[in-house]
Backbone as numpy.savetxt, mean C-alpha at the origin, in Angstrom:
# Nx Ny Nz CAx CAy CAz Cx Cy Cz
-9.17 2.92 -14.22 -8.53 1.81 -14.20 -9.11 0.50 -13.50
-9.28 -0.60 -14.23 -9.77 -1.66 -13.33 -9.45 -2.38 -12.54
-7.79 -1.99 -12.19 -7.09 -2.36 -10.66 -7.60 -1.87 -9.35
-8.11 -0.83 -9.73 -8.37 0.60 -8.58 -9.53 0.08 -8.07
-10.18 -1.13 -8.57 -11.63 -1.21 -7.56 -11.08 -2.16 -6.31
-10.11 -2.75 -6.57 -9.31 -3.74 -5.72 -8.66 -2.46 -4.53
-9.08 -1.61 -4.44 -8.18 -0.05 -3.70 -6.76 0.02 -3.46
-6.14 0.88 -2.99 -4.59 1.03 -2.65 -4.20 0.44 -1.47
-3.14 0.22 -1.94 -1.96 -0.66 -0.56 -1.23 0.73 -0.09
-0.90 0.55 1.07 0.03 1.31 1.87 1.01 0.17 2.58
2.20 0.38 2.17 3.11 -0.99 3.21 3.65 -0.07 4.02
3.90 -0.57 5.23 4.51 0.20 6.60 5.59 -0.50 6.61
6.79 0.13 6.13 8.28 -0.12 6.56 8.85 0.06 7.83
9.69 -0.65 8.35 10.35 -0.55 9.83 11.72 -0.70 9.84
12.65 0.02 9.70 13.97 -0.08 9.43 14.22 -0.59 8.27
14.03 -0.28 7.07 13.89 -0.38 5.77 13.49 -2.04 5.12
12.53 -2.35 6.01 11.82 -3.43 5.73 10.44 -3.44 5.81
10.10 -3.95 4.90 8.59 -3.89 4.82 7.88 -5.09 5.97
6.97 -4.54 6.51 6.63 -5.51 7.85 4.94 -5.69 7.66
4.18 -4.53 7.23 2.73 -5.16 6.72 2.41 -4.03 6.08
1.20 -4.50 5.63 0.29 -3.87 4.38 -1.03 -3.54 4.97
-1.67 -2.31 4.56 -3.07 -1.79 4.63 -3.40 -1.75 3.59
-4.78 -2.01 2.92 -5.31 -1.92 1.55 -6.50 -0.91 2.11
-6.67 -0.11 1.30 -8.14 1.17 1.76 -8.72 0.74 0.30
-10.21 0.38 0.35 -11.38 0.28 -0.55 -12.34 1.13 -0.39
-12.30 1.96 -1.41 -13.60 2.69 -1.78 -14.85 2.13 -1.52
-16.01 2.82 -1.12 -17.44 2.32 -0.87 -17.76 2.31 -2.22
-19.11 1.77 -2.23 -19.78 1.62 -3.83 -19.99 3.57 -3.97
-19.70 3.69 -5.03 -20.04 5.21 -5.80 -19.29 5.95 -5.25
-18.42 5.50 -5.19 -16.83 6.68 -4.42 -15.66 6.05 -5.32
-14.89 7.11 -5.85 -13.72 6.57 -6.45 -12.59 6.59 -5.44
-12.54 7.64 -4.60 -11.44 7.74 -3.17 -11.35 6.56 -2.46
-10.02 6.59 -2.26 -9.55 5.36 -0.82 -9.54 5.89 -0.09
-9.67 7.19 0.31 -9.49 8.06 1.86 -10.66 7.35 2.79
-9.72 7.35 3.70 -10.86 6.63 5.11 -11.93 7.70 5.67
-11.71 9.01 5.27 -12.68 9.97 5.44 -13.71 10.19 4.64
-13.38 9.53 3.49 -14.58 9.21 2.74 -15.47 7.98 2.70
-15.26 7.39 3.81 -15.67 6.00 3.77 -15.12 4.93 3.67
-13.85 5.14 2.83 -13.44 3.65 2.79 -13.25 2.59 3.65
-13.08 1.38 3.37 -13.04 0.00 4.33 -11.33 -0.08 4.43
-10.67 -0.27 5.53 -9.06 -0.37 5.68 -9.23 -2.11 6.10
-8.55 -2.85 5.10 -8.37 -4.18 5.22 -6.78 -4.68 5.68
-6.66 -5.57 6.15 -5.15 -6.05 6.37 -4.84 -6.68 5.08
-3.71 -6.89 4.62 -3.08 -7.47 3.41 -1.86 -7.78 3.98
-0.90 -8.24 2.99 0.26 -8.93 3.38 1.46 -8.51 2.60
2.65 -8.76 2.96 3.83 -8.24 2.10 3.82 -9.04 1.21
4.07 -8.87 -0.18 4.08 -9.78 -1.08 5.21 -9.61 -1.82
6.09 -10.41 -2.32 7.05 -10.58 -3.13 7.58 -9.46 -3.80
6.62 -8.83 -4.40 6.87 -7.34 -5.25 7.12 -6.48 -4.15
6.29 -6.33 -3.10 6.72 -5.43 -2.13 7.99 -5.40 -1.78
8.57 -6.78 -1.32 9.78 -7.09 -1.38 11.30 -6.56 -2.12
11.07 -6.74 -3.56 11.39 -6.13 -4.61 11.83 -4.81 -4.63
10.77 -4.16 -4.65 10.31 -2.67 -4.43 11.68 -1.98 -3.33
11.28 -2.70 -2.10 11.73 -2.08 -0.97 13.51 -2.47 -1.37
13.91 -3.59 -1.93 15.21 -3.95 -2.21 16.08 -2.88 -3.22
15.17 -2.55 -4.44 15.59 -1.31 -5.27 15.63 -0.08 -4.80
14.53 0.24 -3.81 14.92 2.08 -3.23 16.28 1.63 -2.58
16.22 0.55 -1.48 17.65 0.24 -0.76 18.42 0.69 -1.32
19.03 0.16 -2.94 19.79 -0.10 -3.54 20.47 1.37 -4.03
19.08 2.44 -3.96 19.53 3.73 -4.61 20.04 4.71 -3.49
20.38 3.76 -2.08 21.20 4.90 -0.96 19.89 5.35 -0.39
20.44 6.00 1.10 19.69 6.93 1.62 19.18 8.23 1.11
17.84 8.06 1.64 17.31 9.84 1.08 17.60 10.86 1.92
17.91 12.33 1.24 18.04 13.24 2.62 17.10 14.11 2.49
């Protein structure tokens, strides 16, 4: 997927609110975004879409 070149995003949630994001970007010649595989870790920001996803998940109720 072309968007995979931008890496993957991990949203950090605290008390049900997205508070931060890290993006992991694979090194040249590698498709994995694992830090153990040498991926770079970059700070990112919480997007409106992240907030929307959090609200949708919250609407589903608590998970057990």
